[in-house]
C-alpha positions in Angstrom: -64.1 53.8 -0.8 -62.9 56.4 -3.3 -59.4 55.4 -2.4 -59.5 51.8 -2.9 -61.3 52.2 -6.1 -58.2 54.5 -7.0 -56.6 51.3 -6.0 -58.4 48.8 -8.1 -58.5 50.8 -11.3 -55.0 51.4 -11.1 -53.8 47.8 -9.9 -56.1 47.0 -12.9 -54.1 49.4 -15.7 -50.5 47.8 -14.0 -52.0 43.7 -15.0 -53.7 44.7 -18.4 -49.5 46.7 -19.1 -47.4 44.5 -17.9 -48.0 41.4 -20.2 -48.5 44.1 -23.2 -44.5 45.5 -23.4 -41.4 42.9 -23.6 -38.7 43.5 -21.0 -36.1 45.5 -21.6 -33.2 43.8 -22.5 -29.4 45.2 -21.4 -28.0 47.6 -19.0 -28.6 51.1 -20.1 -31.9 52.0 -20.1 -30.4 54.8 -22.2 -31.6 52.3 -24.5 -34.1 50.7 -24.0 -38.3 51.7 -26.3 -41.2 50.5 -26.3 -40.6 47.9 -23.4 -41.0 47.3 -19.6 -37.5 47.8 -17.2 -36.3 49.1 -14.0 -33.2 50.8 -13.0 -32.2 52.9 -9.8 -30.4 55.7 -9.8 -26.8 56.1 -9.6 -25.2 57.7 -5.9 -24.8 61.3 -5.8 -28.1 62.0 -7.6 -31.3 61.7 -5.9 -31.9 58.3 -4.8 -34.8 56.6 -6.4 -36.1 53.1 -8.1 -38.1 53.0 -11.6 -39.7 50.5 -12.6 -42.8 50.9 -15.7 -42.7 51.5 -18.5 -40.4 53.2 -21.9 -42.0 55.0 -24.4 -40.7 55.6 -28.5 -38.0 57.7 -27.0 -35.0 55.6 -25.9 -35.0 56.1 -22.5 -38.4 58.0 -21.6 -40.4 57.0 -19.0 -44.1 56.7 -20.5 -46.9 55.0 -19.8 -47.7 53.3 -17.0 -44.1 52.3 -14.0 -44.0 52.8 -10.2 -40.9 55.5 -9.1 -40.1 54.4 -5.6 -38.1 57.9 -4.0 -36.8 58.5 -0.5 -39.8 59.8 1.2 -42.7 57.7 -0.8 -44.0 56.7 -4.0 -46.0 57.1 -6.9 -47.5 54.9 -9.0 -49.8 55.7 -11.8 -49.2 57.3 -15.3 -46.0 58.4 -16.8 -45.3 61.4 -19.9 -42.1 62.3 -21.1 -40.3 61.4 -17.4 -43.0 63.0 -15.3 -45.7 61.9 -13.5 -49.0 62.5 -16.2 -52.6 60.8 -15.5 -54.3 59.1 -13.1 -51.6 58.5 -10.1 -51.5 57.1 -6.3 -48.9 59.7 -4.4 -47.9 58.8 -0.8 -45.1 60.6 0.7 -44.8 60.8 4.2 -48.2 60.7 5.8 -50.1 61.9 3.3 -51.8 60.1 -0.3 -53.2 61.7 -2.6 -55.2 59.7 -5.0 -55.9 61.8 -8.7 -54.6 63.3 -11.3 -51.3 65.2 -12.2 -50.2 67.0 -15.1 -46.3 67.5 -15.8 -45.1 66.3 -11.5 -47.6 68.7 -10.5 
């Protein structure tokens, strides 16, 4: 029941913020700010995809988003590029719903 409640709350947060900000313009995510965008990491980097909010500083993931990577995914709040706040983390069969601080 706790897991279901967490998923519902995160879903409602995503729906609410999804319409609050405009879509990001252009291809250079380092210039995106106060918008919602999606990008994939460069080849050679740790492979991941981010879809979510960018904050006041250009290129900084901040707000609500989804980070998908090779061994799992995180859906929740971000602050200064890192998962920070309420979120849903799934790693190779392990699931965590709760609060993270500075990516931990």
